[in-house]
C-alpha positions in Angstrom: -20.7 4.4 -26.6 -19.3 6.2 -23.6 -15.6 6.4 -23.4 -13.0 7.4 -20.7 -9.3 8.2 -20.5 -6.9 5.9 -18.8 -3.2 5.6 -18.3 -2.1 2.2 -19.7 1.3 0.5 -19.1 2.1 -1.3 -22.3 5.6 -2.5 -21.2 8.1 -1.6 -18.4 8.6 2.2 -18.4 6.2 2.6 -21.3 2.8 4.2 -20.9 0.1 5.7 -23.1 -2.9 7.8 -22.4 -5.7 5.7 -24.0 -9.3 6.4 -24.9 -11.2 3.3 -23.7 -14.8 2.2 -23.4 -16.4 3.1 -20.1 -17.0 -0.1 -18.2 -20.6 -1.3 -17.6 -21.8 -1.6 -14.1 -21.6 -5.2 -12.8 -25.0 -6.6 -11.9 -24.0 -7.0 -8.2 -21.6 -4.1 -8.1 -20.9 -0.5 -8.6 -19.7 1.9 -11.3 -17.6 4.6 -9.8 -16.3 7.9 -11.2 -12.7 8.4 -10.0 -12.0 11.2 -7.6 -8.4 10.6 -6.4 -5.8 7.9 -6.7 -2.6 8.0 -4.7 0.6 6.6 -6.3 1.9 3.5 -4.6 5.3 1.8 -4.6 3.6 -1.2 -6.1 2.6 1.0 -9.2 6.2 2.0 -9.5 7.4 -1.6 -9.2 5.2 -2.5 -12.2 6.3 0.5 -14.0 10.0 -0.4 -13.5 9.6 -4.0 -14.2 10.2 -5.5 -10.7 6.6 -6.7 -10.7 4.9 -7.7 -13.9 1.4 -8.6 -14.9 0.2 -11.7 -16.8 -0.2 -9.7 -19.9 0.0 -6.1 -21.0 -1.5 -3.5 -21.2 -2.7 -2.8 -17.7 -4.1 0.3 -16.1 -2.0 1.1 -13.0 -3.4 2.5 -9.8 -5.1 0.9 -6.8 -5.0 3.3 -3.9 -8.4 4.5 -5.1 -11.3 6.8 -4.1 -14.4 7.0 -6.3 -17.9 8.3 -6.3 -20.8 5.9 -7.0 -22.5 6.9 -10.2 -24.4 3.7 -11.0 -25.6 0.7 -8.9 -26.2 -2.7 -10.4 -29.6 -4.2 -10.2 -28.6 -7.1 -8.0 -26.5 -5.1 -5.6 -28.0 -5.6 -2.1 -26.4 -3.2 0.4 -29.0 -0.6 1.3 -26.4 1.7 3.0 -24.7 2.6 -0.4 -26.4 5.2 -2.5 -25.5 7.2 -5.6 -23.0 9.9 -4.8 -21.4 8.0 -1.9 -17.6 7.8 -1.8 -16.2 4.3 -1.7 -12.6 3.0 -1.2 -11.7 -0.6 -1.9 -8.8 -3.0 -1.2 -8.3 -5.9 -3.7 -9.0 -6.8 -7.2 -5.3 -7.7 -7.7 -3.5 -4.4 -8.3 -4.9 -2.6 -11.3 -7.5 -0.2 -12.7 -7.3 3.0 -10.8 -5.7 5.5 -13.2 -8.9 5.8 -15.3 -11.8 8.2 -15.2 -14.2 5.3 -14.3 -13.9 1.9 -12.8 -16.2 -0.9 -11.4 -16.0 -2.8 -8.2 -17.9 -5.8 -6.7 -17.6 -4.8 -3.0 -17.7 -6.7 0.3 -18.4 -4.4 3.2 -17.6 -5.2 6.9 -20.1 -7.8 8.1 -20.8 -9.3 4.7 -19.4 -12.8 3.7 -19.2 -13.1 0.0 -16.6 -14.5 -2.4 -15.8 -15.1 -6.1 -12.4 -16.7 -6.0 -10.0 -17.3 -9.0 -6.5 -18.4 -9.6 -4.5 -15.2 -10.3 -1.6 -17.1 -12.1 0.9 -15.2 -9.9 0.8 -18.2 -7.5 -2.1 -17.2 -5.3 -5.8 -17.3 -5.2 -7.5 -13.9 -5.5 -11.1 -12.7 -5.4 -13.1 -10.8 -8.0 -14.8 -9.1 -5.1 -12.9 -6.4 -3.1 -13.0 -5.3 0.5 -14.7 -1.9 0.6 -15.8 0.9 2.9 -18.1 3.9 2.6 -16.0 7.0 3.4 -17.3 9.1 6.3 -17.8 12.9 6.0 -14.9 13.2 8.6 -12.4 12.5 5.9 -11.9 14.7 2.9 -11.1 13.3 -0.5 -7.3 13.6 -0.1 -7.1 11.9 3.2 -9.6 9.2 2.0 -7.0 8.3 -0.6 -4.9 6.9 2.2 -7.4 4.3 3.4 -6.2 1.7 1.0 -2.5 1.8 2.1 -3.4 2.0 5.7 -5.5 -1.1 5.2 -2.5 -2.9 3.6 -0.2 -2.0 6.5 -2.8 -2.9 9.1 -3.4 -6.3 7.5 0.3 -7.1 8.0 0.6 -5.6 11.5 -2.6 -7.1 12.9 -1.7 -10.6 11.5 1.9 -10.4 12.7 2.0 -8.0 15.7 4.9 -7.2 17.9 4.8 -8.1 21.5 4.3 -5.6 24.3 7.6 -4.0 25.1 9.3 -5.1 21.9 12.1 -3.1 20.3 11.0 -2.4 16.8 12.9 -1.5 13.6 11.1 -0.2 10.5 13.0 -0.8 7.3 12.1 2.0 4.8 10.3 5.2 5.7 8.3 5.7 2.6 4.5 6.1 3.2 3.9 2.4 4.3 6.8 2.7 6.7 5.3 5.9 8.1 1.8 4.3 8.4 3.2 1.1 10.0 5.4 2.9 12.4 2.6 5.2 13.5 0.2 2.3 14.2 2.9 0.3 16.1 4.1 3.3 18.1 0.6 4.5 19.2 -1.3 1.3 19.6 1.0 -1.7 20.3 3.0 -0.6 23.3 6.5 -1.1 22.1 9.6 0.0 24.2 10.9 1.8 21.2 10.4 2.2 17.5 13.3 3.3 15.3 13.7 3.3 11.5 16.2 3.3 8.7 16.2 4.8 5.2 18.8 6.0 2.8 16.8 9.2 2.1 17.6 11.9 4.7 14.4 13.8 4.1 12.3 10.7 4.6 14.1 10.1 7.9 13.0 13.6 8.9 9.4 12.6 8.0 9.8 9.4 10.1 10.8 11.4 13.2 7.9 13.8 12.7 5.4 10.9 12.6 6.7 8.1 14.9 10.4 7.3 15.0 12.5 7.6 18.2 15.5 7.7 16.0 15.8 7.6 12.2 19.1 6.1 11.0 20.9 6.3 7.7 22.1 2.8 6.7 25.7 3.4 7.7 24.6 4.8 11.1 22.5 1.8 11.8 25.5 -0.5 11.0 28.0 1.5 13.1 26.0 2.6 16.1 23.4 -0.2 16.8 24.8 -3.3 18.5 23.8 -6.7 17.1 21.0 -8.6 18.8 19.1 -5.3 19.5 15.6 -5.7 17.9 12.8 -8.0 18.7 10.7 -7.1 15.7 11.5 -5.8 12.2 8.9 -4.4 9.8 10.4 -4.6 6.2 8.6 -2.3 3.7 11.5 -1.8 1.4 11.2 -2.0 -2.4 13.6 -3.9 -4.6 17.1 -3.2 -3.2 20.5 -3.3 -5.1 23.7 -2.7 -3.2 27.3 -3.2 -4.3 28.5 -4.5 -0.9 26.4 -7.5 0.1 27.3 -7.1 3.8 25.5 -3.7 3.6 22.3 -5.1 2.1 19.7 -3.6 4.5 17.9 -6.9 5.0 21.0 -8.7 6.0 21.9 -5.8 8.3 18.5 -5.9 9.9 18.8 -9.7 10.6 22.3 -9.1 12.2 20.7 -6.5 14.5 17.9 -8.8 15.5 17.7 -10.8 18.7 17.6 -14.7 18.4 13.9 -15.8 17.8 13.1 -12.3 16.6 10.2 -11.7 14.4 10.9 -10.3 10.8 7.7 -9.2 9.0 7.9 -8.8 5.2 5.6 -6.3 3.6 7.3 -5.0 0.5 6.6 -7.1 -2.7 9.1 -7.8 -5.5 9.1 -10.6 -8.1 12.8 -9.9 -8.5 14.8 -12.0 -6.1 16.1 -10.2 -3.0 18.9 -11.3 -0.6 17.8 -12.9 2.6 20.6 -14.3 4.9 19.5 -17.9 5.4 22.4 -18.5 7.7 21.3 -15.8 10.1 17.7 -17.1 9.8 18.9 -20.6 10.8 21.5 -19.5 13.4 19.2 -17.1 15.2 15.9 -18.9 14.5 14.4 -15.8 13.0 10.8 -16.0 12.4 9.9 -14.7 8.9 6.1 -13.9 8.5 3.8 -12.0 6.2 0.1 -11.5 5.7 -0.9 -13.3 2.5 -2.7 -11.9 -0.5 -4.1 -15.4 -1.0 -7.7 -15.3 -0.1 -7.8 -18.9 0.8 -5.6 -17.9 3.9 -6.9 -14.3 4.4 -10.4 -14.1 2.9 -11.6 -10.8 1.5 -14.4 -10.6 4.0 -11.7 -10.3 6.8 -10.0 -7.5 4.9 -13.4 -5.8 4.8 -13.1 -5.6 8.6 -9.6 -4.3 8.4 -10.5 -1.5 6.0 -13.2 -0.4 8.4 -10.5 -0.2 11.1 -8.2 1.7 8.6 -10.8 4.5 8.4 -10.7 4.9 12.2 -6.9 5.1 12.1 -7.2 8.2 9.9 -10.2 9.7 11.6 -8.6 9.4 15.0 -5.2 10.8 13.8 -3.3 7.6 14.7 -2.2 7.8 11.1 -1.8 11.5 10.2 -3.2 11.7 6.6 -2.7 15.4 6.3 1.0 15.2 6.9 1.3 12.1 4.6 0.3 14.2 1.7 3.2 15.8 -0.3 1.9 16.5 -3.8 -1.5 16.8 -5.6 -1.1 16.3 -9.3 -3.9 16.8 -11.9 -4.8 13.8 -14.0 -5.1 16.2 -17.0 -1.3 16.7 -16.9 -0.3 13.3 -18.4 3.4 14.2 -19.2 3.9 15.4 -15.6 2.4 12.1 -14.3 4.9 10.1 -16.4 7.7 12.1 -15.0 6.5 11.3 -11.5 6.6 7.6 -12.3 10.1 7.9 -13.6 11.5 9.9 -10.7 9.6 8.3 -7.9 12.5 6.5 -6.3 14.4 9.7 -5.8 11.6 11.8 -4.4 12.0 13.4 -1.0 8.3 13.5 -0.4 5.7 11.0 0.8 2.3 10.5 -1.0 1.5 12.0 -4.4 -2.2 12.0 -5.2 -3.5 12.1 -8.8 -6.5 14.4 -8.7 -9.3 13.4 -11.2 -11.8 16.0 -9.9 -12.7 18.6 -12.4 -12.0 22.1 -11.3 -14.7 24.8 -12.1 -13.9 26.9 -15.1 
């Protein structure tokens, strides 16, 4: 029996390096050898216990790049061959931090589905939107196709209007990607941002932001009723002073009938100011995971566009990368999970590629 190494989360903040059976290729799918996986805030939310699976253990990791090493006998896309690099978006959230994984892909132009109830209150698909990575993107940049797809799904489904004044809440990697796309493609009057991490504010200015505020600066310097559009990609937030909760602050700074787009996910309840929503008529929107509302074959079109965002430089993948960490260093990887919220960098990629001896 062929085996593989995988990082399993067995409880919040508890991981093990497990030896597991290598999965068999699906009849209509692909077996992929993992090349690179970038760490996502979603992975950290599961690690910390702000998101939780139906049962443990799980294998974290979903910002995935793999190489096709086996093709199922019923797989019918002639453009995919052994050795091709493939990125996917979907299949819930799991399975990346392992030496091999399978995928049943949907590529742009295909319409396929295998829907199931994910018991986290939405319908998911056992298939995943996927794209063949072009030679123009190296392995490290290709690892950012998945998060760019996530940001694009949200922006394209809930776009700002031409000339809007835009506020991006949180300038981690998704905030950087979203701000870059909005700034360069959607013709806003201005795009500013807020983050409590000064170094990430510097990153925001380097990539897209006309002004990157610390939270107190936003409260003190920006008048109420300033922004037409807010893109919220904050994680779980805890503050002692409820009046300084960044989501409440952002709503105070919004114009009446402004659009508030929610991206960040947490199953831990967050504070949203229902009085301000009602008083100002704020429109809260999001792009659903539920495939009955946003089918996976539509995400397959989005992931194709995400590739072009990186190839063209609209999203600067090279400058998104802060750290490359070898999968062979398990203890160091666990340290990264534990210290992720205090990092001053952007993306960390876990590198599975074997270096020559």
